N, C-alpha and C positions, 0 to 999 in steps of 0.2 A: 483215629485222624491220619490225616494220610504224609504223604512221606517229606511233601516241598515243608508242610510245617510241622512237622516231628524234624528235620532238620535245619529249621530255623529255629526252634525253641533249644534245642540242643546244642547250637552254634549259642545263640543268648545266655546259658546256663554254664557250656567251657570259658567264655569267653568274662563271667562274674568267675568263676575257678582263678585266672590267668590272672588276674587285674588282684584278687588277690593274695596273691603269690608273689607278685612283682616279678617275674623269675629271670628280668635282665639286674638283680639286684642281688640274687640269690649264692652267686659265687659259682664256677666252674664252668661249661662252654659255654652257655649263656649269658653271663658276663660277661666272659671276653667279646661277643657276642655284641652286647649292647655298648662295650668300648671302642669298637669299634665302627657300629652305627653311628656312634657320638661323633668320634676321627670323620667320617665321612659328611656327619650337619659343618663338623667345621671346613672341609675341603669346600663343600657347596658355600656355607660366607665366601669362604678366604682370608685372608689378612687384612686387618684392621689397623690403623695409625693406635700408637702408644701415648699414653699421656706423656705430654713433653717436662710434667713436671715430678718424674723422678729420671737421676741416671745411677749410672751403675759404674762406678772404678774400677775394673778387672785388674785383677792379679793374671795379667796372663804371659804368655810364652815371651814377648814382647820386653815385658815386666822383668820376671824369672829371668832372660838373658842380659838384661843392663844392669841386676842386682849382683849377677852371679853370685846367687846363695839359696843352697835350699835347702829349709822352708826360706818362706821368703821372711827377709829382715823385719821385724815390728818398729826398731826409726824408722821406716820406711814407711810402714802405716801409718804412726804417730804422727809423722809430714804430712802424708796426706788428710788425717785428721783435722790440723790447727789451717792447711791449706782450704780444703773445705768449708772449715768456719771462719774462716777471712775476708771467704770469697762472698759469704753472706748463705750457707747452707741449712734449709732451715730446721732439719734431721741429720743424723749419719748414724749409720745401721751396718752393724759387718759382723758380716756371714763367715765365721771364723770362730771358733773353741777354743784358740789360745789357751790352752789347756800346757800345764810343761812352764819349766821356766825359762831364760835365755838373757845375755848379754842386757839388750837394745830394752827388758820393763820398763826399766824407770821411764824411758822420752815416754814409753805411751800410758804408762800410769798418769804421767803430765798431766799427756792432750787429753786423755778423758777427764780430766781434774778442771779443765779449764775450758769444758764442752757441758752444758747440763743436757745437751738433747741425742745424748748418742747411748746407742741399743748393744747387746753380745748375746752372744750365742751361747743357749744350754740345748745338751740332747741327754732326755732319758729316758736310762737304759736297764737291762736288766742284768748288764754285762762289767758294769762299772760299779765299783763301792759306791759306798754312802758316802755324801761331801757335807760332813758336819757341819766346816768352816761356810757353808751356801745358807746355810737353812734361814736363816735368817734372811737373806737376801734374797730366797722366796718366796717368802711370807711378803716381804714388802713390794713385790713384783706380782703377785696375785692377784688374780681379781679380786675387788671389792664387794661383787653383790654376786654369789651363783643359787638361784634358785633351782630346784628340782635336784636328784639323786646327780650324784656326779663319780662315775667308775673310780675306783683306783686304780695307780696307775705303776711306771718301777718307782724302784728303791732308790737306783743310782743314778750318777751325775755324770757326765760328764761334758767340762766346761771351763770357766777362765777362773783363774787363781782369785784370790778373795780381794787383793789388792786392785787389781780393773773391777769386777763387782761391784765394787763400793764404791766405784765410781762411775754407772751407767746401769742402763735398763737393761732387765733383760726377759730376753724372750723363747721359748724352743722352738729348735727345727726339727722336729721331729715329723716327717710324711710317713704318707702309707700311699704303694705303688698297687695300681690294679691289679689284676688277676693274671694280665696277661703284660705285667710289666712296665704299665705307662703313665706318668703324670696327671691324677687326672684333679686330686684332690689333695688336702692337710685339714689334721682335726688343729683347729681354732684352740680349741684350749683343752690338758693334760695335764692328771694330778699327781704329785709326785709322793707315792706311795700312797696314803690315805691323807696324807696333808692340804697342801696348798695348793689350788688349779691356778694353774701357770700357763698365762698366754702364749700363742704364737710369734714368734719374733716379727712376723708381715702384721699379727696385732695388734703391737708395740709398737712399730714404723708408721702405721699408717694412726695410729692415737694422737702418735709426737707430732707429725704433720698434720695434724687438724687441729693444732695447739688445745688440744682436747685433757685436761685432770683424769689424774689417776684413776679417781672416782666416777669416772665420765664415763669408765669398762665394766661390763657387768655381760652376767651370763645366764641364758633360762636355757637352763642343759636341754640336749634331744631339740631345741626348735630354735631359738635367737641368741646371737653376736649383735649386742648395743654398744654400741659407739658412737657415742652422743645423740644427736636426734638420727643414728642411720641405725634399719633396725637389718643386720643378716640375715638369712635360712639358715639352717643348718638342718643337716639329718638328725634321725635320732641319734647316732655314732657323733653328732658334732663334730663334723665333718662339710667345710667349705666346695665349693669346686670350682677349681679352675675353670676363667673364661682366656683365653688363651690370645693373644696379640697376633703373633706370627713367628718363624724360627727364631734361631737363636739374632742376636743383635736388635729386634723391634724395636727391643725396648735401650733407649740412647745409652750408649754402652764405651767407656775412653779406657784407655791402659791407666791403669793408676798410676802409672811412670809419665804422661805429659796431666799428669792433676792439674799444674799451671797455667795449663789455655783453656780450660776446661768453664762451662757458662752454673755453675752452681746457685747464682742467687735467685732465692726461694726453694731449691730443691731438694727433693729429699733424695740422701742420697747410700747406696747399698755398695759397702765393699765387700767384693769376695773372689774368689777360685775360679777364673775360665782355664785354666792354662792343666793342657793335658794330663800330667803329671797329676796331676790331681787329685782325676778322676771320677770328682764331682758333677758326672752330669745324665741327664736322663732324656728316656725317651717320652714326646710331647707329640699330640695330633698333624703338628707342623716340623717336628725337626725329632734327628733319632739320639743328638746330644744337645738339651738344651740346658746348661750349668743350672745348680743348682739358685746360685743367688739371683739368678734372672728368671726362676721359680717363683721364687719369695715376692723380689718386688712386682715379679704377675698379679700376686696374689694381698700384695700392699693395693696397687690400685686398682683392683676392683670393690677392695675396701672401701677401700674411699670411693668410687663411683659407686656405689653399690651392684655392683656387676657381673656377682659371682651368679656361677650357674645353680638356678632353684631346685634340690631334687628331695624335699620335704611331705609335710603330708596333703599339702597341700595338692602337689603335682601328684600325691600319688591319686589323688580324688578326681583327679581330670585324664591321665591315665585309665581307671576301672571306665571313665565315662566314655570315652577314648572306644577302649578292645573292645566294650557293649555294643555301643552304636555302629561301629565299624563291623565287626562280628555279623552281629543282625540284618544290617542291611546286605551287608557284601550276599551271605545266605539269601536273599529273596534275591537279589540283581541275580547271583550265579542259576540259581533253579526258575528262571526263565523258559518259557519254551522253545522260544524261538534262541538256536544257539547264539546268531548276533547282537542280538539285543541283550543278552546274558553275557558273553564274551565283552559287548562294551559297557555293558553298566559295572560288571564286577572291574577290569579296568578304572571304571570314573570312580567306583570306591575307593578304589590302592588308591588312584594319584591326591586325594583327598586325605586322602590318609597320612599319607605321603609329606604332603603339602603343609596335615597341624604339626606334625613333625620338626618340619622347620623354620614354622611361622612360631610354632613355638619354645624351639632355640634362639630365634633370633629375637623371643623377648626377654630370654636370657630363663628359658625357659626345662630344663632336659626330662624330657617327659619318655618314659621306656619305650622307646623302639620296639625294643625285644618282643616285651609283649603285644603291645600294638601288630607285629606283624605278621605270627604266630596266630596270634588272635582271626586275622586277616586270614590268613593261612587256610583256617580250619573250618573257617567259617565259608571259604569259596570250594572248596576239597566236598563240605557236607550238600551245597548247594548245588554243586554240578554233580555229585554221588546220586542224589533226591530227584532232578531231573532226569536224569542217565536212567534211575533204576523205572521211575515212573513210564519214559516214553519208552522201555523196556518191556514194562507189562502193556501198557496200550498197545504198542505192535501188536504181542502176543494176545491178545485181546482179539486186537482189529484182524488177526493175521487166519481168529477161527468163524471169521464172516467176509474174509475178503480177501484175494490171492497175493500170496508172498510175495508176487514180483511188482506191487503195488504197494506194499504196505508200509515201505521208506518212503515212497512217493505222494502218497497219501495224507503218512504223516506227519514229512518234514516238509513239502510246499504246498504258501497259503495259492500260489496260480498253478495247477501241473502245467507243465511246458508244454505235451500232447491235446489238452485240451484244444478241440478250433483246427487242429492239423490234417489236411491232406497227408499221406502216407502209405506206402506199401504194409500188405499183411497177408495174413495164409489163418484159412480159419475153419475148423472141423464144426462140426455138428453131428455131436451122436444122442442119441435112442433102443430103446428098452424095444427088445423084437413082442410086441401082444403083452404087455404088461398091461393093460386094463379086463382083459382074458383072462389070464391070471391073476388077479389082483381079486375078480372076483370069485374067485377058485380055493384060493389061499387066504385070504378074510384080511381085515386090517393091519392085526398084531403081524405077521408078515409080513403080508406089503410093506410095514413102513421100517422094521429088518432088512429087507428086501431095497427098498428104494437110500435104507442108509448105506449099505454095502454099496450101491451101487453109485455113491457120489463120491463115499469115499475113498475108489478103486480112481475115479473119475479125474478127483481132489490130487490125490498123490501122483499119479502115471505123471498130468498135466503140469506139475508143480518139478517133478525130474525132467522134464523134459521145456521146464520157463515156460510153459504157455500161461494165459490168464483164461480162469475158469469164469467169463462173462456176465452168463446167463443162465439159471438152471431152472425148471419149469417141472416138477415132477418126475416123469421117467425120463427124460431132457435134458438134454448140457448144451453150450456151448463156449467154445473154448479159441480163445485167440492168440496169433505166434505174434508179436511185432510190440507191446508193450510190457512197461513204458516206452522201449526205446527200441526202433526197427534196428534187425539186424540181418545180412547178409543169407545167414540160412535159416531163417522162420521158416519159409516151405521145406526145408528138409526137417527140419525137428517137429516141424507136425506132421508128416506121413511115420516119423519113428514114433510118435506120439501112436499115433492112431494105430499103428502095427502093435504096440505094446496093447492097447489099448481093447485092442483085440486077442490077446493074448493071454492078458489077466482077467478079461469079463470070462469068455469063454469059457474059461478052468474053474471057475468060482463057483465052489460046491453051490451057496447061498443063491447064487445067480442062475445058474446053469440047471435048466430045465429035461428030460431024459427025453422026451419028445421033440427037442427042439436041436439042430442040429449048432444049431446058432446063434448067441442070444442078442445079439446087439449089433445095429448098424451105423453105418456113421459114412454122409458126406462133404466133399475136403474142394478147396477150391483159394484162389489164391490174386492178390491183384490190388489197387488202390480202393483206397476205405478213407472215409471222415471218422479220423478219433473227435470222441467227445466226452462230458459228462453228461449226462442227461439226470435234470432236476436238480432246480437251485437251494431248497430249503430243506431241514430235513436227511432223508435218506438219499444220496448221489448217487449216481452207479459210472465210471468209466466202462465207454463200450462203443465201439464200433459201428459205423452205420455205410448201406449203399449198396449198389446191385453186387458185389463180389459175399457181401452177407446173405443176402436173398436165395441167392445163388445156391453157395454152400445145402440152405436149405433143402431145395428143392433138390439137390444133391441126395442128401439123405432120404425123399422121397421117392425117389428113380432109383434108388441101392433095393429099398420095400418093392416097386414095382420088378425091378429084375433079379429078386428072388438072390443078390448078393448083397457082402455086412459090409464093404464099402465101395461109395463112390467118388472117380475125384476126376478133377478139370483134367487135362491133356497141360493147360499151365500150370498148376502145382506140382505133374509128376513130371515137366520137365526141366522148372526152378530148382526142383529138390536132387535133380539129377538121380531121377529114373532107378529107384534105387527097385531092388526084387523083390517081390509080392507074390506067394505062392500062392499058384489060381488066377495071375490076372489077365484079365483078357480084354480086348479092345474093344468096343462096342457103338464104336462108330460115330459119325454127327448124329447129335438129339439137340431137337428144340425144345427147352422147358417147361411146366406150364410158366405165364405169365412176361415171355420171353419172346424177341422177335429174333433172333438173333440167336443161330445152333452153338454148340461148342460138340468138342470132340471129349469122349466118356470113354471112361478105364473102368472097370469092376473088377472087384476080389470075389469070386463067387462063392468060397467056404472058409472055411476058418484060418489061418495062420498060425503055422506048424512050427 
């Protein structure tokens, strides 16, 4: 299996594991990340209008100042209940525990007794003693039907006196903050010990406002809250997830001291504390201090409109599909051979995944962004890593058959920029002395070993001087200085390479012949050449052509004729800065075979030391 295919399969399998774990719902750092990613989706969506049929009567700082009492007098609360009922409120919900006795209790009891659609808050807790006097009231206010098992809950109760509880409906106000302390969810049902299953106060409020009887409320634990003809999806812990409207005050909020001026006709009215002294506020995606009563009102509105965020088995399946699909496709995209295609393809998949998360959110689906983004990250990294490793191995393989200076250009460029270009270059032709005769003397095996050693040295020395070995033929080779890029020191490096070759080849035990004072000869010339890639299909060869190449070849022949080990033109010698060669002589103007114009010839008559 290729590394690219292995990366794709690995991304697919890893995404399956992520989807199974649902990492954004496992607690810890990833859950906190998931919460922040959900908040980002809220920010991208922006604030939305809250329902106009819900009003909060706030016990705010202005009301406290006007009452000149703390805690807030229950007689004022009683007046607010009576006034709300007179103004046509559909239901009145008190987000107040009303524990303990005060001198105003009679007024509040009377107000509650005269309104059948009031609801009071209780809190189930392990830190409070059992309230046996409320047991019968809890049974009256519990879910009529509960399917599937519901875990036992706390035995203790914090809540209203019995005389209040007997006059109203009851619902719990327990909530669950996420790992980062943000209010995103409410348990819609809690069991009191091993007894009654108590609905959340917001659930009771929604039922009252929808004018539904008690038997219209039921629970399929871990799956669905049934509210009349409304089916509210729950997670396995019976949590409903808030779809926040905006910051504090987004839901119509009126000071309880101004109840006489409020429009409450047909409204669901919440009475609760917003004053700073009550410390009943929570962090939300839009606010750092949303009051608890506005959080309850938000949930009630979500339940009535069936707009709670869905995060259940259905979304888990969608998470799995998106993570697996995203990780696999992005691994394919990231593993493309061309970097630009890989980058654009990967970016497209990422943008598609993020768009899917936001589109799901707008449709009230809380898809697990942590799972999706982790899957995309792993798929992208594996895809890029597979392509990098594949390219590295290709380059390594290519470098065995092509000069390293050309490997990157050949591997990464569709059209080589030097193909069809007139340019300057320096050329060396290298040839073994009397190889044909020596080959006959030493045999085929030894000849092969000699040639292997000869070309190994040529490749090593040429690479050291950044030359390109463009041509090899038995005992000869052509080295180009100027591919893939022309450099100002091409001629200087060419003669440095020539000097190095004379030293290395002349001193090599395998190549050296005792009867021969030198075993190599070199021709060197520089000037304008035509760079090209010979061949269109199959094996193509990058090279240069022109009179400079032919001249360098003739200079190698001239070295043989003159008994020299290096024959170079005055052009390359001057261009290279006139380097010092031991045994360098000026042979004067000479006309080479096949040329009509003479050139100045310089020879090195003995091996360099």
